[in-house]
Every structure is written in structure tokens, then in C-alpha cells.
C-alpha positions in Angstrom: 81.1 163.2 40.0 80.7 161.2 36.8 84.4 160.3 36.9 84.1 159.3 40.5 81.1 157.0 39.8 83.0 155.4 36.9 86.1 154.7 39.1 83.9 153.3 41.8 82.1 151.0 39.3 85.5 149.8 37.9 86.7 149.1 41.5 83.5 147.1 42.3 83.8 145.2 39.1 87.4 144.3 39.9 86.3 143.0 43.3 83.5 140.9 41.8 85.9 139.5 39.2 88.4 138.7 41.9 85.7 136.9 44.0 84.5 135.1 40.9 88.0 134.0 40.0 88.6 132.7 43.5 85.4 130.7 43.4 86.4 129.3 40.1 89.9 128.4 41.4 88.5 126.8 44.5 85.9 124.9 42.5 88.6 123.7 40.1 90.9 122.7 42.9 88.0 120.9 44.7 87.2 119.1 41.5 90.9 118.1 40.9 91.3 117.0 44.5 88.5 114.5 44.0 90.0 112.8 41.0 90.2 109.1 41.6 94.0 108.8 41.0 94.7 111.4 43.7 92.6 109.7 46.4 93.3 106.8 48.8 91.3 103.8 47.8 92.4 101.3 50.4 94.4 100.9 53.6 97.1 98.3 54.2 98.4 97.4 57.6 101.9 95.9 58.3 103.8 95.1 61.4 100.8 94.2 63.7 101.0 91.0 65.6 98.3 91.4 68.3 96.1 94.3 67.2 93.5 93.3 64.5 94.3 94.9 61.1 90.6 95.6 60.5 90.4 97.6 63.8 93.3 99.7 62.6 91.7 100.3 59.2 88.5 101.3 60.8 90.3 103.9 63.0 92.1 105.3 60.0 88.8 105.5 58.1 87.2 107.6 60.8 90.0 110.1 60.6 90.1 110.3 56.8 86.3 110.5 56.3 84.8 113.9 55.4 86.4 117.0 53.8 88.4 120.0 54.5 86.3 123.2 54.2 83.5 121.0 52.9 85.3 120.8 49.6 88.6 118.9 49.7 88.5 115.2 50.6 90.7 114.1 53.5 91.6 111.0 51.5 93.6 113.1 49.0 97.2 111.7 48.9 98.7 115.2 48.8 97.1 116.4 52.1 95.6 113.5 54.0 95.8 114.1 57.8 99.0 112.2 58.7 99.6 113.6 62.1 95.9 113.1 63.1 96.0 109.5 62.0 99.1 108.8 64.1 97.7 110.5 67.2 94.4 108.7 66.8 95.9 105.3 66.4 98.3 105.6 69.4 95.6 107.0 71.6 93.1 104.2 70.7 95.7 101.3 70.7 98.0 101.7 73.7 100.0 98.7 72.5 101.3 100.7 69.5 104.7 102.2 70.0 105.2 103.7 66.6 103.2 104.4 63.5 104.6 105.2 60.0 102.5 106.2 57.0 103.2 106.1 53.3 101.4 106.0 50.0 101.7 102.9 47.9 100.9 102.8 44.2 99.3 106.2 44.5 96.1 104.8 46.0 96.9 102.6 49.0 97.7 104.1 52.4 100.2 101.8 54.1 100.2 101.9 57.8 103.3 100.4 59.3 103.1 99.9 63.0 105.4 98.7 65.8 103.8 97.1 68.8 105.0 97.3 72.3 106.4 94.1 73.8 105.2 92.9 77.2 108.3 92.6 79.4 106.8 93.1 82.9 103.3 93.3 84.5 101.7 95.8 86.8 99.3 94.0 89.1 97.7 96.8 91.3 98.4 99.1 94.2 99.4 96.4 96.7 100.1 92.6 96.5 97.0 90.5 97.2 97.1 87.5 99.5 97.3 85.4 96.3 99.3 87.1 93.5 97.8 84.6 91.1 94.4 86.2 91.6 95.6 89.8 90.8 94.4 91.5 87.6 97.6 92.4 85.8 98.5 94.6 82.9 101.4 94.4 80.5 104.3 96.9 80.7 107.0 97.5 78.2 110.7 97.9 79.0 110.2 101.6 79.9 107.3 100.9 82.4 104.5 102.0 80.1 101.3 100.1 80.7 99.5 99.3 77.5 97.2 96.2 77.7 95.5 93.9 80.1 97.4 90.6 80.6 95.8 87.2 80.6 96.1 84.9 83.6 99.5 83.2 83.7 100.2 80.2 86.0 103.5 80.6 87.7 105.8 83.6 87.5 106.0 84.1 83.7 106.5 87.9 84.1 108.1 89.9 86.8 105.4 91.7 88.7 105.3 95.3 89.9 102.9 96.7 92.5 102.4 100.3 93.5 100.2 103.3 93.0 100.0 105.0 89.6 99.3 108.6 88.7 96.0 108.0 86.8 94.0 110.5 84.7 91.0 108.2 84.9 90.2 104.8 86.3 92.1 102.8 83.7 95.8 102.2 84.1 96.3 101.9 80.3 98.6 104.6 79.1 100.2 105.2 82.5 103.8 104.9 83.4 104.9 103.0 86.5 107.2 105.0 88.8 108.7 107.0 85.9 111.2 108.8 88.1 112.7 105.5 89.3 111.8 102.8 86.9 115.1 102.4 85.2 116.8 102.2 88.6 114.4 99.6 89.8 115.0 97.4 86.7 118.7 97.9 87.1 118.6 96.8 90.8 116.5 93.8 89.8 119.2 92.8 87.3 121.8 93.3 90.0 120.0 90.9 92.3 119.8 88.3 89.5 123.6 88.7 88.8 124.4 87.8 92.4 122.3 84.6 92.2 119.0 85.8 93.7 115.6 85.4 92.0 113.4 88.4 92.6 109.8 87.8 91.6 107.8 90.8 92.8 108.5 94.5 93.5 106.3 96.7 95.5 106.7 100.5 95.9 105.1 101.7 99.2 103.5 105.1 99.9 106.2 105.8 102.5 108.9 105.6 99.9 110.2 102.2 100.7 110.6 99.5 98.1 110.2 95.8 98.8 111.5 93.1 96.5 110.0 89.7 97.2 112.1 86.5 96.8 110.8 83.0 96.0 109.0 81.1 98.7 110.2 77.7 99.7 107.8 75.1 101.1 106.7 76.0 104.6 108.6 79.3 104.5 107.6 82.9 104.9 107.6 85.3 102.0 111.2 86.8 102.3 111.9 90.3 100.9 114.6 92.8 100.5 113.8 96.4 101.5 115.4 99.7 100.6 114.3 103.3 100.1 113.4 105.0 96.8 116.1 107.7 97.3 118.9 105.2 98.1 121.9 104.6 95.9 120.6 101.4 94.3 124.0 100.4 92.9 125.7 100.9 96.2 122.9 98.9 98.0 123.4 96.0 95.5 127.2 96.1 96.2 126.6 96.0 100.0 124.2 93.1 99.6 126.6 91.1 97.5 129.3 91.7 100.0 127.1 90.6 102.9 126.0 87.5 101.2 129.6 86.5 100.6 130.5 87.0 104.3 129.8 85.0 107.4 127.4 84.6 109.1 124.9 85.6 106.4 126.7 83.4 103.9 125.9 80.2 105.8 122.6 81.4 107.2 121.3 82.3 103.7 122.3 78.9 102.4 121.2 76.7 105.2 118.2 78.7 106.7 116.7 80.3 103.7 113.2 78.9 104.5 113.2 80.9 107.7 114.4 84.2 106.1 112.1 87.1 106.8 113.8 90.1 105.3 117.1 91.8 104.4 117.1 95.5 105.1 119.4 97.8 103.0 118.2 101.1 104.2 121.0 101.9 106.6 124.0 102.9 104.6 126.7 100.3 104.5 124.9 98.2 107.1 122.9 95.2 106.0 120.3 94.0 108.5 118.6 90.7 108.2 116.2 88.5 110.2 115.6 84.8 110.3 112.7 83.3 112.2 113.6 80.5 114.6 111.8 78.0 116.7 110.9 79.5 120.0 112.1 83.0 118.9 113.9 84.8 116.2 117.4 85.5 115.0 118.6 88.8 113.6 121.9 90.3 112.5 123.7 93.0 110.7 127.0 93.9 109.2 
């Protein structure tokens, strides 16, 4: 019995010593982790053009404030929360495309950012009677909507209209027509290559797509229509061929102000319509 009690006492002492040792080690590590030379003292922001540097610094400060396990500061250069900082910045500032972090001079957290460039605008579900009155948002080259756009006179940016798949009421952070966006942009470029000047693109609920052309004085608002599941490249080739062939070649040149639409939804056929005094004219090839 005595031997059993002694063994039990020795075992309990070992446990107590182990626990005490762990406490000492944790306390020592916590003390070392708080040493000034191992902690971030300032944040430096580089690469920003539109987003305010102080706003980025504030967002970083919110993520790095506090401690891990109430002991280890989040500002320690060895284990500061890099991934959390990147996620927080990109979620708060939709304009940010990329964030890189590095430690400079052992005490400065350098935040290098890349901002998205506004290439297009998204201006709502459907075109308004006056496009100039629409509230528009910047989109980057991939169709990602990241910031509200100021009012621009004239057609500074190509405009997209159509419904978005929104998680909340704000379009920020949404992608416009992600399954078709690259094809839409490619088709727009094809129209420009054949001498047309598309200004607005509208995706309809029924799957049709309308691309509006410039309005001449006293004219209607002419548009080109095709379906979202069409072969856009083939449609562009058909249109180019039709515009180089009579009678559309002459009609498009001489009667553009009366053009109503060009319809590309019927395979190799290109249908078009010009309004005329006392009636209307239509054709196809």
C-alpha cells in the first residue's frame, strides 16, 4: 500500500511539474511575442490610386488588434493574420483586385494593392428612357462590379443592362452574365471591327440580347438582336457579309436614320427593318 501511495504521489508530482512547465513556457513565449522588435508598429500602403490609404490602414488595424488565446498579439511579425487581412480588405473594398503583404524593416507591414480598372458600366436591369439618368456602376474587364460610377456626359463607358444574381440589394461584388460575358465582349469587338459603334448592350429575361447603335438626329434607336445561346462569332460573320451585300449595303449607308433593327436570330439569315414614310420596309438575306 505504501509503495502504491508513493508511486501515485510521484505520478501526481510529474503531472504538476508538467503543467507548471507548460505555464512557464507559455508565459515565456507570450512575453517574447510582445517584444517590441517582433511586433508591427506601422502600416504602409502602396499601389492604391482611388481607395484612401488611411481607410486601408484602419481595416488592417481592426484585423490585427487583440491577441491569440488572450496571450499572443496579432501584430507579431511571425504569425500576424495574413489571410484574414487579405480577405477583410477585398470584402470591404470591392475595387481591390489583389493584396500582397510583407514585413519591412522588421516593424512595418507593407500592404501592396492592385485596384480594378473600370472598363465598362452596369446601369440597371433595363435601359431607362434617358440612359444619362441611370445610376451606373463600374465593371472591370471580367464583368465584376466593384464601385458606383459618377455621372458621365456622353458615352464615356460602354453600358451593360440586365438582371444580376444578387445576394443582397447592392450590385457591388456581383458579376454580370458570368456564363456569357467574354462572348458578349468579343461580339462587341467584332461589331467595332466591321465599322459599327455599339453603345449599349441589354440582356433580356427571354434570353435575347440587344445591342443598341448610335442615334442620329430624328432617328429611332436602332439595335441588333440575337440570342444568348447563338454562335456569336458566326452571327458576326453573317452580319458582316450582309452589310457588304446589296440591298443592305446601300440601305444602311443611305437610310441609317430610319433603321429599326437587325435580327441575327435565324441562322444564316439576317433580317432587318427600316421605317419609311407611309409604311415600313423590311428585308432579309
